N, C-alpha and C positions, 0 to 999 in steps of 0.2 A: 479641169475643174478653170473659171475665169472669173474675172470680176461679178461679173454678171451671174452666172451661177451662184456664187458665194451671197451675193445678197438676198438671191431668191432663199436658199437652203437655210437662209438665218431668218425668216419670218418669224416674229411672235405677233398675236396679235395686242395691242397695248390698250390698257383700261385705265389707266391713271396717268396723268396729261400735269404738263407743266404749265404754267403762266403764260410761257410766251407765246406770242400770235403767231401764226403761220402767213410769211409775207405773200402779199399781192402778187409780186412778180413769181416767188416761187407756186403759186396755185396756179398761174396762167402758164409757166414752162411745162408743168405737168402736166396741164389739160392738153397743150400743143402737143405733146409727147405722148398724152394716151390716142388724143385723135389720128395718130400715125398707125392704130393698131390697125386688123381686117376688119374689112366691114362689106357683108355681102351686097355684092352688085353694086357699092358704093352709096348705097341709101344712107347711111349713116344717123341711123335712125334709133337717136339717145341724145339726152341733156345731162347736166348734171347742174344741181339749183344749189346755192350757197347760202344759209340761213344764219342773218346776223343778228336780226332783230331780239332783242332779250325776252321779251313777253311770247315771242314763237319758239325759241329754245325751250322757254322752259313749259310752254304748253307740249312740245315734243317728248320731253325727259317723262312727262307722265303718259302720254299716248304711246312709248315704245316700252312700257313697263317700268317705270321710275329709274330708267337708266340714266344717273344724274350725270355720266360723262357729256351724252349728248351737249349740255350746256357748260363743260366745265374743259373743254378742248380746245385746242387751238383755233379747229375752225370744223364747222358740220357742213354736211355737203348730202345732198339725196338726188338718188342716181335714178335717174328714168329712161323707160322707153319712150321714144317721143316719134309718134305718127301724125304728129299735129301738123307740120311743115308739109309733109305729103299728101294731108287732106286737104289744106288749104291751096298748094299747087292745083290738085286735081281740080278743085272749085274753080279756081281761077280761070281752068282752060276748058271750063266745061266739061269734063268728062268725072264718069263716077267714081269713087274708090270703092273697092269693092275685091279684098284679098284674103277676106274670111283669115282663117287660125295662122298662115303664113305669116300675114303681116304682124299681127302679135308677137310671135314667136320668135321672128325677126328682130324684133325689137329687143325684145327679152337677152337673145344675144349677143345683139351688139352691143346694147348698153355694157352688159357683163363681161365683153374683152375689153371694151372700153376702160371700163371702171378698174379692173387688173393690172393694165400699164399705165393708167394714172396713179395706181397705190405705188408700183414699182418705182416709177419718177420720183412720187414724194419719197419714198425709203430712201432709194438712192441720195435723196439731200438729209437725209438722217432724221427724218419724221416717221412717229408710227402710227400706224392704222387700225381701226377695228370698225368692221363691217357692222350693221345695226340691223338687223334681218327684223327686228322688232316692231319697227317701223312698219310693217305687215300686222299689227294685230289689230289696227284700228284706221283701215284705210279713210272709209267713207270720211269720217273726223280729219284724218290727215290733210283729204281734197278738199274739205271746207274749209282749214287752217290757211292753206296754201291757194285756193282758191283757182285749182286745177282747170283748164279747160278741157275740152273733151279732146281725145287722142293723146293724151299724156298718164302714161302709166307707172306710180311710184314704185319702185322694187324693193331699196334697200337703202338705209342712211350709213353714212361713211362719217367715222370719229377720225381726225388729222389731228398732231400735236408734237410736242417734243415728249418724248416718253421721260415720266418720271418713276418708271419702274423696270427691273430688267429680270422678267420671265423667262424660263426657261422652255426650251422648244418643244410645241408638241408632238410626240410620233406619229408618223403615219402609217396606214395601214402597209402590210409588207409588197412591194413591188410585187411579188407570184400573182397577188389578189386584185392586180389591176393591170398589170401587161403581159397579154397573150398572145400566143402564135396561132393565127387562121381561125380559131374558134374560141367560144366561150367554155369555159371548165365545168367538168360535171361537179354537182353540188357536194359531194363529200370532200373534194378537193376545196371547193371555196371556203365550206366551213371547218376544215382542218387548218385554213390561212389564219381565219379570223379568232379561232382557238389560239394559235400563238399571238396574235395582235391582243388579244382579252390578257394577257400575263404581261405583255409590252405595256399597257395603259393600265393595269393596275398597280406596278411598281411606280408607273409616274405619277397616279394619283397618290399612293400611298406618302411616295416622295414630296407631293404638295399638301400633304395635311389634309386631302379629300376624301380618307374612307376607304374602304375596301370595295370599291365600284367596277363595276363589270360595265366595260363598254358594250358588247354583244346583247344583254339585257337591256340595256340603256336605249337601246337600238330599236327591239323590238317593242319597248313600252313607248316608244317616240310616235311609230307608227302605228298601233293598235287601235285609235279612234282618230275621227276628223280634226283637225286643227283649223282655226281661222277662216270659218265656213265663209265670212263675207267675202272672200276675197274675187273669187268668181261673178257673183252680182255686181261687187264695184268695178271689176275690169269693166264688164260689158256694159254699166252704166255709162263708163268712160268712154264708150264705142269699139269694144273688142269684141269682136265677132270671133268665136271659139269653135264655129263649126268645120 
């Protein structure tokens, strides 16, 4: 173990924040650190929007499913896949912009790698973070609110601030269910590992006063029907070619 691994192993999502602001210089340092993350072929197809306007933040609270922490944290960011800069370069150089699904996928991958490095840098400064997937509940309204140009793909929000809570660490899947030698395991082996995890998570939920929740049943229910069906049409409207 070392300091970096200790930091990573201590991660918790923070959902209650103090009123302390996130300093601009800390944001700039964290962005610089995030930019040093790996990026496919140097394309760097991501950007981060910091939202400060109070009216926009209140609108985003509603659009993310009434997550009040969006407007009550020290700083709120939106992480985007960014193909806009490549599009305008192609236009300036008089060549077509036509990379199909690969460009969209690279933007999602690049933005996610950047975001995690950005977050690790912030956590190293004793800030807490919480990813906000609820940003995707109504992306057409988010796009209109933020006046997003073609080629920009908002992926998730990010709350940052000084923690005002000390939650326990949420257990992860047993390593034998995620680390394999040479080939993926058979279904019986995978199911056995998840059954073990169910018992771990049941104890975790009970200790938090969250009831007798069964993780595997929640996963089955989560993926039993389509969710956020506007995503594909929105990203296509933003210029993504998913073919």
